[in-house]
Residue frames as a rotation matrix with the C-alpha (Angstrom) as fourth column:
UNK 1
0.269 0.417 -0.868 -5.41
-0.963 0.114 -0.244 19.48
-0.003 0.902 0.432 19.46
UNK 2
0.626 0.068 0.777 -5.67
-0.223 0.970 0.096 15.72
-0.747 -0.233 0.622 18.94
UNK 3
-0.378 -0.895 -0.237 -2.69
-0.576 0.027 0.817 14.22
-0.725 0.446 -0.525 17.09
UNK 4
-0.545 0.245 0.802 -4.77
0.537 0.837 0.109 11.55
-0.644 0.490 -0.587 15.32
UNK 5
0.589 0.794 -0.150 -7.07
0.457 -0.481 -0.748 14.27
-0.666 0.372 -0.646 13.99
UNK 6
0.354 -0.551 -0.756 -4.06
-0.636 -0.734 0.237 16.07
-0.685 0.396 -0.611 12.52
UNK 7
-0.670 -0.628 0.396 -2.72
-0.188 0.659 0.728 12.87
-0.718 0.414 -0.560 10.95
UNK 8
-0.099 0.723 0.683 -6.06
0.748 0.507 -0.428 12.20
-0.656 0.469 -0.591 9.24
UNK 9
0.805 0.401 -0.438 -6.00
0.091 -0.812 -0.576 15.68
-0.587 0.424 -0.690 7.76
UNK 10
0.788 -0.527 0.318 -2.55
0.487 0.219 -0.845 15.03
0.376 0.821 0.429 6.25
UNK 11
0.730 -0.564 0.386 -0.28
-0.661 -0.726 0.189 16.80
0.173 -0.393 -0.903 8.71
UNK 12
0.289 -0.741 -0.606 3.23
0.242 0.669 -0.703 15.45
0.926 0.057 0.373 9.29
UNK 13
0.895 -0.021 0.445 4.19
-0.432 -0.281 0.857 15.02
0.107 -0.959 -0.261 12.95
UNK 14
0.578 -0.772 -0.266 7.93
0.599 0.622 -0.504 14.65
0.554 0.132 0.822 13.38
UNK 15
-0.421 -0.878 -0.230 10.49
0.770 -0.211 -0.602 15.67
0.479 -0.430 0.765 16.00
UNK 16
-0.387 0.333 -0.860 7.94
0.736 -0.451 -0.505 17.71
-0.556 -0.828 -0.070 17.93
UNK 17
-0.813 0.058 -0.579 6.94
-0.316 -0.879 0.356 19.73
-0.489 0.473 0.733 14.87
UNK 18
0.097 0.892 0.442 3.55
0.480 0.347 -0.806 19.88
-0.872 0.290 -0.394 13.13
UNK 19
-0.734 -0.424 -0.530 4.04
-0.278 -0.524 0.805 20.42
-0.619 0.738 0.267 9.39
UNK 20
0.392 0.793 0.467 1.75
0.343 0.345 -0.874 20.50
-0.853 0.503 -0.137 6.38
UNK 21
0.809 -0.117 0.576 3.25
0.580 -0.001 -0.815 20.41
0.096 0.993 0.067 2.87
UNK 22
-0.004 -0.983 0.185 6.64
0.840 -0.103 -0.533 21.59
0.543 0.153 0.826 4.09
UNK 23
-0.242 -0.042 0.969 5.43
-0.244 -0.964 -0.103 24.48
0.939 -0.261 0.223 6.25
UNK 24
-0.797 -0.124 -0.591 5.47
0.504 0.402 -0.764 24.46
0.333 -0.907 -0.258 10.06
UNK 25
-0.076 0.871 0.486 2.15
-0.104 -0.492 0.865 25.07
0.992 0.015 0.128 11.81
UNK 26
0.616 0.296 0.730 3.02
-0.707 -0.202 0.678 24.30
0.348 -0.934 0.085 15.43
UNK 27
-0.607 -0.795 -0.014 4.53
-0.658 0.512 -0.552 21.87
0.446 -0.326 -0.834 17.89
UNK 28
0.577 0.784 -0.228 3.40
-0.476 0.550 0.686 18.72
0.663 -0.287 0.691 19.69
UNK 29
-0.667 -0.670 0.324 4.26
-0.703 0.423 -0.571 16.50
0.246 -0.609 -0.754 22.64
UNK 30
-0.893 0.287 -0.346 2.60
0.313 0.950 -0.018 13.60
0.323 -0.125 -0.938 24.44
UNK 31
-0.573 0.716 -0.399 -0.22
0.282 -0.284 -0.916 15.89
-0.770 -0.637 -0.040 25.63
UNK 32
0.528 0.746 0.406 -1.25
0.673 -0.075 -0.736 17.01
-0.518 0.662 -0.542 22.14
UNK 33
-0.288 -0.600 0.747 -0.46
0.931 -0.358 0.071 19.70
0.225 0.716 0.661 19.60
UNK 34
0.182 0.250 -0.951 -0.27
0.418 -0.895 -0.156 23.46
-0.890 -0.369 -0.268 19.92
UNK 35
0.016 -0.087 0.996 -0.94
1.000 -0.012 -0.017 25.11
0.013 0.996 0.086 16.57
UNK 36
-0.916 -0.276 -0.292 -0.34
0.252 -0.960 0.117 28.63
-0.313 0.034 0.949 15.36
UNK 37
-0.142 0.895 -0.423 -3.30
-0.309 -0.447 -0.839 30.76
-0.940 0.012 0.340 14.29
UNK 38
-0.202 -0.017 -0.979 -2.53
-0.979 -0.002 0.202 29.82
-0.006 1.000 -0.016 10.68
UNK 39
-0.951 -0.205 -0.230 -2.51
-0.203 0.979 -0.033 26.16
0.232 0.016 -0.973 11.72
UNK 40
-0.600 0.798 0.060 -5.92
0.189 0.214 -0.958 26.42
-0.777 -0.564 -0.279 13.38
UNK 41
0.069 0.612 -0.788 -7.33
-0.712 -0.523 -0.469 28.13
-0.699 0.593 0.400 10.27
UNK 42
-0.514 -0.345 -0.786 -5.83
-0.819 0.468 0.331 25.42
0.254 0.814 -0.523 8.06
UNK 43
-0.970 0.206 0.129 -7.39
0.130 0.889 -0.439 22.66
-0.205 -0.409 -0.889 10.19
UNK 44
-0.185 0.960 -0.212 -10.81
-0.084 -0.230 -0.969 24.31
-0.979 -0.162 0.124 9.87
UNK 45
0.032 0.161 -0.986 -10.41
-0.944 -0.319 -0.082 24.66
-0.328 0.934 0.142 6.10
UNK 46
-0.784 -0.401 -0.474 -9.26
-0.547 0.807 0.222 21.06
0.293 0.433 -0.852 5.65
UNK 47
-0.813 0.547 0.197 -12.12
0.246 0.632 -0.735 19.73
-0.527 -0.549 -0.649 7.79
UNK 48
0.045 0.841 -0.539 -14.63
-0.444 -0.466 -0.765 21.81
-0.895 0.274 0.352 5.77
UNK 49
-0.198 -0.203 -0.959 -13.19
-0.978 0.107 0.179 20.43
0.066 0.973 -0.219 2.53
UNK 50
-0.982 -0.173 -0.079 -13.33
-0.163 0.979 -0.123 16.89
0.099 -0.107 -0.989 3.92
UNK 51
-0.474 0.876 0.086 -16.97
0.105 0.153 -0.983 17.38
-0.874 -0.457 -0.165 4.95
UNK 52
0.191 0.527 -0.828 -17.89
-0.787 -0.423 -0.450 18.67
-0.587 0.738 0.333 1.51
UNK 53
-0.528 -0.468 -0.709 -16.05
-0.801 0.552 0.233 15.76
0.282 0.691 -0.666 -0.09
UNK 54
-0.941 0.217 0.260 -17.94
0.048 0.845 -0.532 13.31
-0.336 -0.488 -0.806 2.14
UNK 55
-0.028 0.989 -0.146 -21.31
-0.179 -0.148 -0.973 14.69
-0.983 -0.001 0.181 1.04
UNK 56
0.099 0.002 -0.995 -20.26
-0.982 -0.164 -0.098 14.50
-0.164 0.986 -0.014 -2.60
UNK 57
-0.790 -0.458 -0.407 -19.23
-0.515 0.856 0.036 10.87
0.332 0.238 -0.913 -2.10
UNK 58
-0.592 0.605 0.533 -22.50
-0.395 0.360 -0.845 10.03
-0.703 -0.711 0.026 -0.34
UNK 59
0.562 0.817 0.129 -24.34
-0.212 0.293 -0.932 9.54
-0.800 0.496 0.338 -3.63
UNK 60
-0.543 -0.834 -0.094 -21.87
-0.336 0.113 0.935 7.79
-0.769 0.540 -0.342 -5.94
UNK 61
0.111 0.523 -0.845 -22.86
-0.993 0.018 -0.119 6.99
-0.047 0.852 0.521 -9.48
UNK 62
0.793 0.217 0.570 -23.56
-0.232 0.972 -0.048 3.37
-0.564 -0.094 0.821 -10.35
UNK 63
-0.263 -0.964 0.027 -20.42
-0.357 0.124 0.926 1.65
-0.896 0.234 -0.377 -11.61
UNK 64
0.212 0.258 -0.943 -20.29
-0.976 0.017 -0.215 0.94
-0.040 0.966 0.255 -15.32
UNK 65
0.882 0.104 0.460 -20.44
-0.132 0.991 0.029 -2.73
-0.453 -0.086 0.887 -16.29
UNK 66
-0.088 -0.991 0.102 -17.12
-0.244 0.121 0.962 -4.28
-0.966 0.060 -0.253 -17.16
UNK 67
0.386 0.157 -0.909 -16.38
-0.909 -0.104 -0.404 -4.44
-0.158 0.982 0.103 -20.86
UNK 68
0.694 -0.148 0.705 -15.88
0.111 0.989 0.098 -7.85
-0.711 0.010 0.703 -22.39
UNK 69
-0.102 -0.857 -0.505 -12.63
-0.602 -0.351 0.717 -8.25
-0.792 0.378 -0.480 -24.27
UNK 70
0.750 0.463 -0.473 -13.71
-0.653 0.400 -0.643 -11.16
-0.108 0.791 0.602 -26.45
UNK 71
-0.150 -0.869 -0.472 -10.42
-0.767 0.403 -0.499 -12.96
0.624 0.287 -0.727 -25.89
UNK 72
0.886 0.328 -0.328 -10.25
-0.089 0.814 0.573 -16.43
0.455 -0.479 0.751 -24.53
UNK 73
0.493 -0.735 0.466 -7.71
-0.759 -0.101 0.644 -17.29
-0.426 -0.671 -0.607 -21.92
UNK 74
-0.024 -0.617 -0.787 -4.81
-0.804 0.480 -0.351 -19.36
0.594 0.624 -0.507 -23.21
UNK 75
0.930 0.338 -0.145 -4.97
-0.213 0.817 0.536 -22.96
0.300 -0.467 0.832 -22.16
UNK 76
0.334 -0.830 0.447 -2.16
-0.827 -0.030 0.562 -24.13
-0.453 -0.557 -0.696 -19.95
UNK 77
0.008 -0.444 -0.896 0.26
-0.740 0.600 -0.304 -26.58
0.672 0.665 -0.324 -21.54
UNK 78
0.910 0.320 -0.263 0.10
-0.092 0.775 0.625 -30.04
0.404 -0.545 0.735 -20.01
UNK 79
0.468 -0.751 0.466 2.76
-0.836 -0.205 0.510 -30.60
-0.287 -0.628 -0.723 -17.40
UNK 80
0.059 -0.562 -0.825 5.59
-0.620 0.627 -0.472 -32.93
0.783 0.539 -0.312 -18.38
UNK 81
0.908 0.272 -0.319 5.70
0.043 0.697 0.716 -36.10
0.417 -0.664 0.621 -16.32
UNK 82
0.550 -0.725 0.416 8.37
-0.803 -0.322 0.501 -36.14
-0.230 -0.609 -0.759 -13.66
UNK 83
0.204 -0.582 -0.787 11.38
-0.520 0.617 -0.591 -38.22
0.829 0.530 -0.177 -14.60
UNK 84
0.981 0.118 0.151 11.93
-0.191 0.555 0.810 -41.17
0.012 -0.823 0.567 -12.34
UNK 85
0.098 -0.995 -0.017 15.45
-0.819 -0.071 -0.569 -41.53
0.565 0.069 -0.822 -11.02
UNK 86
0.868 0.161 -0.469 16.55
0.047 0.915 0.401 -44.95
0.494 -0.370 0.787 -9.93
UNK 87
0.801 -0.586 0.118 19.23
-0.165 -0.026 0.986 -45.84
-0.575 -0.810 -0.118 -7.46
UNK 88
0.268 -0.740 0.616 21.45
0.808 0.521 0.275 -47.21
-0.525 0.424 0.738 -10.23
UNK 89
0.512 -0.047 0.858 21.20
0.615 -0.677 -0.404 -43.89
0.600 0.735 -0.317 -12.13
UNK 90
0.923 -0.153 0.354 22.24
-0.336 -0.768 0.545 -41.98
0.188 -0.621 -0.760 -9.03
UNK 91
0.617 -0.730 0.293 25.09
0.170 0.487 0.857 -44.40
-0.768 -0.479 0.424 -8.37
UNK 92
0.276 -0.499 0.821 26.34
0.961 0.164 -0.223 -44.00
-0.024 0.851 0.525 -11.94
UNK 93
0.695 0.019 0.719 26.18
0.190 -0.969 -0.158 -40.20
0.694 0.246 -0.677 -11.61
UNK 94
0.897 -0.364 0.249 28.04
-0.366 -0.297 0.882 -40.30
-0.247 -0.883 -0.399 -8.29
UNK 95
0.438 -0.765 0.471 30.71
0.558 0.643 0.524 -42.61
-0.704 0.033 0.709 -9.69
UNK 96
0.408 -0.250 0.878 31.14
0.819 -0.326 -0.473 -40.32
0.404 0.912 0.072 -12.68
UNK 97
0.837 -0.068 0.543 31.67
-0.210 -0.956 0.203 -37.35
0.505 -0.284 -0.815 -10.37
UNK 98
0.727 -0.566 0.388 34.18
-0.378 0.142 0.915 -39.27
-0.573 -0.812 -0.111 -8.29
UNK 99
0.117 -0.707 -0.697 36.03
-0.990 -0.024 -0.143 -40.54
0.084 0.707 -0.703 -11.36
UNK 100
-0.531 -0.271 0.803 35.25
-0.498 0.867 -0.037 -44.19
-0.686 -0.419 -0.595 -10.64
UNK 101
0.413 0.763 -0.498 33.72
-0.856 0.138 -0.497 -45.24
-0.310 0.632 0.710 -13.91
């Protein structure tokens, strides 16, 4: 059994075990998976359900148009101009920190 096929059906493959919803259905290695009879039956059932779901999705209903809320978006506040720092301001700040006022 192909491991990718099992993953797509929702099986968990971990530590050499093939599980589905907490129940063990077989083992796997680098050659593939070996499932129990219950595991094979489950794969068939899941694939049948997936096929039926695909045919039901083949003709989707037209999406409903989006409803208008009637609210306007809030306008962004104008950005404050960046304060210009001069060399003398920085020197005064540095002198204040160094205690040299």
